[in-house]
N, C-alpha and C positions, 0 to 999 in steps of 0.2 A: 102273951101278946094277942090282942084282938085286932083283926084286919077288917076295916069298914069300907074300904074302896080300893080300886086298882091303882097303885102308885103310877104317877105320870112317867117315871123313868123306865117303866116296864111296858108301856103301851106300844112301843115300836115292835117288840117281840110278838105281842098278841094282836097287832093290827091285821095281818093277813088272815088270822083265825077268825076274827070278829065278823068278817064279811061272809063267812060260811055258816054262821049260827044265828039263831034268834036271840033277842035280848036276854030272855030268861035262860036259854042254854049257855050263852056266853058268861052270864053272871055265875052260874054254877061251875063252869069250867075254870075260870081264872081263880075263883075262890078256893077250889079244891087243889089246884096246882100250887098256889101260894101256901096253902095250909100244909101240903106235903113238905115244902121247903122250910117253913117256920117251925113245924112240929118237932118236938124233942122226945115224944113218946112213941109208942106203937102207932102206925098209921091206920088205925081203925076209924070207921066212919063217924063214930061218936066223938072221938078226939078231934078229927078234922072239922066237924060241924061246929064244935065249941069255939074254934079259932075264927070262924067266919059266920057269925050269927045273922048278918045282914042278908045272906043268901038263902036263909030258910032253915027249917028243921032237918035233922039227919034223914028223916023219911023222904023228904023232897030230894035230897042229894042221892039217896038210894034209888029213887024213881028215875032220876036223871041218868044214873049209870046203867040201870037195867033196861029202861024203856025210853031213853032220850031221843032215839031216832036221829043220831048224828054219826058221821063217819070218822071215828077216832083214829083209825089206821091212816087215812088220807091226811089228817092234820099232822101226825107225827112225821110221815114221809115228806110232806111239804116243808115242815120246819127244818128237818135235817138237811134237805137239799138246798134250802135257803141259806143255812149256815155254811154249807159246803161252797155254794156259789159266792158267798160273801168273802171267803178266803181267796178268791180269784185264782183258781187252779190254771196253770199254764199248760200249753200243749207239750206233751212229752213227760209230764209228771205222772206219778203212779198213785192210784187210789186202791186201797185194800178193802175188799168186802169180806168180812169175817162171819162165818156161820157156826153156831153152836146151840145146843139145847140146855135150858136152865131148868133144874129140878126143884120143885117147890113142895115141901111136905105139908100135907093137910089131913087132919083127922076127921073132918066132917064126912058123914055118910051120904048126905043128900045133895052135895055139890055135883054139878055136871062135870063129867069127864074125869072124876077121881078114880084112880086105879092103883094097883100095886106096881111100884117102880123101884129101881135100884138107885140108892143114894150114894154117890161116889164119896162124899165127904164123910158120912157116917159108916160107910162100908157095910151097909145092910139094906134089906128091903123095907120100904115104907109106903104108906098111902099118900098120894099127892098128884100133882099136875106136872106135865112136861110142856114147857113153853119154848118153842123154837124161835131163836133171835138172830137177826142179821144186823150187823153194825158196820159203819163206815169208819175206816181209820185213814186219816190224811194229815201228813206233817206232824204226826204224834197226837192229833186230836181225835177222840172217839165220839161218834155220833150214833146213837141208837136209831136205826132206820125202819125196821119192821119187826113185829113180834106176833106170834100166832100160837094158839093153844091146840095141842095134839089131842085128838079124840080116839080113845081106845076102841077096839072092836066090840060090837054088841051094844054100844051106848047110843041113845037116841040123839038126833040132831043132824048136823051136816054129814055128808057121805064120808066114809072112812078113807083116810089117806095115810100112806106111810110117811115117816119123817123125812126120808130121802126124797120122796115125791114133792113134799112141801118145800124142801130146800131147793130143789130144781126149779120150782115155780118162782121162788124168790129171786133166784139168779136171772131167770128170763125176764122178770119185771124190772130189774134194776137198769136204769138209764144213766150212764155216766156223762159228765160234761164233755163237750166236743174236744177231741184231740188228747184225751186223758187215757192212759193205759190202766186196765183193771186187772188186779190179781185177786183171786178168790182163795181164801184160806179156810180149811176145815180139818177135823180130826179123822181118824181111821174109819169111824162108823159111816161117814158120808162119802167115802171113796168107793163109788159104785158107778155103773154106766149112766144111770139117770142124771146124776149130778155132773159128772165130767162132760157128758154130751151137751148139757145145758150151757156149760162154760164155753165149749168149743163153738156152739151155735151162735153165741153172742160175741165171739172174738176175744174172750177172756182167757187168761192162763190160770191154772190151779196149782196149789201147793198143799200137800197133805202127808200125814204119817201113814205108812202101809203096815198092816198087821204082819206078824212074823210067819203066819201060815199061808200067805199069798205066794203063788208061783211066779217066779221071775225068770225070763229067758234071756241069756246072754250069748254072745258069739265069741269064739276063741281067736278070731281073726283069720281063720282058714276056711270059713264057710260053714263050720259046724256049730250048731246052736245047742246050748245046754240049758235045760229047764230044771230049776231046783227051788226049794223053799227058801224064802228070804232068811230064815233063821240059820240055814246051813251056809248061806253065802257070807253072812256077817263076819265070822271070825277070820276067814281067809282074806277078805278085802281089807279089814283093819290091819292085819299083821303084815301083809305083803305089799299093799298099795296105799296104806294109810299115811297121812302126814299129820304131824303135831302142829297146831296153829294156836296163836294167842289172839283171841278176839273178844270184842265187847259183847256182853249179854244184855238182854232186856231186863232181867231181874237182878243183875249184879254188875259190878264195874267191868271186870275182865276175868277171863278164865282160860285154861288150856283145854283144848279138845283134840281128840284123835278122829280125823274124818277121812273118808275115802268115797269115791264116786264111780259109777258105772252106768253106761247106757244100755237099754234093753227093752224088752216087751213085758209089761205087767199084765197078768191075767185079767181079762174082761175090761181092761182100761186102754191098752195100746202102748205106743212108743213113749217112753219117759226116761228121764235121768234120775237115778236113785243115789242119794247121798247117805252113807252110814255115819252116824255121829255117836261118839262115846267119850266119856272122861277117861284119861289115861289109866287111872287106877280104880275106876268105878266098876261096879258089878255088870256082868254081861246082860242081866235082865233089864238094865236101864239103857241098853244100847237101842237106838231108834233108827228107822229107815224113812227118810223124807223123799217123796217122789214129786216130780213136776213135769209138765209138758213143755215148759220153757227151757229147752235143753241147751241153750247158748250161754247160760250163766255158770260162773265158777262155783265149786262146792261150798265155799264159805259164804258166798252171796246167798245161796239157797237156804243155808242154815239160818242166816240172819233174817231173811224174809219170813221164813216160817215162824220164827220166834215172835214176830209181830202179832201172831194169834193170841199171845198172852194178854193183849189189851182188852179182849172181850171178857176175860176172867176178872180183870180189874173193874170193868163196867158192871158185871154181875155183883161184885162185892159192894160197889157204891150204891147200886139200886136197892140191894137188900138191906144193908146196914144203915144207910143214911136217908133213903127215900121210901122205905116200907113197901118194897115190891111184893113181898109175900104176906102182907098183913090184911089182905082183903077178906071180907066175910060174905061176899055175894054168893048166892046159890046157883045162879044161872050163868051160862057161858057168856052172854053179852055183857053182863055186869062185871064179870071177872076180866074180860078183855079190855073193857073201858078203864078199869083200875090200872091194869098193866100199862096201857098207853098213857094214862095221866102221869105215871111215874117216869115214863120216857120223856114226856113233855117237860116235867120238872127238871130232869137232867139236862135237856137241851136249853132250858132257860138259864141254868147256871153257866153252861158253856157260852151262851150268847153274851152274858155279862162279862165274862173273862175276855172273850175275843174283842168286845167293844173297848175294854180297858187297855188292851194291847195296841189297838189302832193299826197303824201301818205295819207293825212287826208281824201281824198275823197274815199278811198278804204277800210276803216275800217268797219268791219261788224257791223250792228245794231247800227251805230252811225249817228245821224242827221248831214247833211252837211249844213252849214250856208253860203249861197251865199250873196254877197252884193246886195243892192237894184238895180233896173234896171237903175236908173239915174247914179249910180256910175259905173256900168258895161259899159254903153255907154260912159261915160266920159273917162274911162281908155282906151278903145279901140280906141276912137277918138284921144287921145293923142299919142298912139303908132303909129297909121297910120300917124299922122302929123309929128312925129319925123322921121319916115322912109322916107317920101317924102322929108323932108328938108335935111336929110342926103344924099339922092341921088342928090339933087340940089347943095348942098355945101359940097363936100367931104373934107377929110383932118382933121387931129387932131388939127391943129392950129386954126380952125374956130369953136371950140366947144361953145365958148361964144356967137358967132353970131347965131349959130343954136338954142341955148336955147332962145335967145331973140326973134327970128322969131317964134319959137314954141309957146311961151307964148302969143305973139300978135295974132297969127293965131287962137289959141283956145279961146282967149278973144273976137275975132271979131264976 
């Protein structure tokens, strides 16, 4: 499919972006975003350029990504907050800000910021990039909000920052709608004073898994405090204070869990409520400890809230498999970041189309929004773009049958 112009039904999404770019920049941006959506192969610049020849040669696209002088991060944040505002959050509702790092394997030796990293999926060390990502989860809808590339020590470019410092900066920059409560979710790596203090300074609450080697101090009720490793606390809490609950999971319908809770002081963090969660017959190595500074919640509520963090893993899968997040071939940091943000814009475009189709259902307070799977979202938008292009090529009411035949064959090709 060759895209020759921006379809009219997508202009509402791109209208706020257009005001911040020149005509040439805007032409490159919408053509690359639509090419990412329509593309069925690896999202390399050569393949994307072939889908939008009207925007110029691939070298012009490459120059736009590497030297375009446009604020791609601001465009993604603006689009995400616009979609969040369009869902009309009410006072008292909860927005989840989820933080996690995305590991992208790259064999190139001359790319900026490529280093030796641990790949959790392959369970081995590889060369590649670490992209810290923040996503907004609201009523079951996930919106990529910010993405940044981590620079290893000793590499040229911006000043070195730890991933935890980058995460704290993202939390401080997040501005939630008025009256909305914010809960920040992250894994054990980001459970440190820099991140938790950033949450407290903004009035946010945090939920995280705590490593087993962390020290946790409890009181026996008679004024005596006991400080022990979390790994030593787990068996006793589960056996003597645990309760078996039947609860809905994010990745399955229902399951039985053995959970127990205790309030105390986590080392370097402060006063928290810790919930130990384990499957009744599961191995002890899969027992986890969830901690939060929102100590008024029940244990099963804390477990359910933390499982919302799984939504960012689904987001990573969609960005990689369907939108080519890791298929960039740019050598310099600016070009790599531009590609990453374009993939986020493509994801936000697909979400915008689904929310628009739902209409008033997407604005009902405290109601989960059920979006179709990513493959259905992509197929629907590709079909709309194909019909728009064919309608331009063959106008007139008398050619409706011919247009339908061409559209069916084009989508089947």
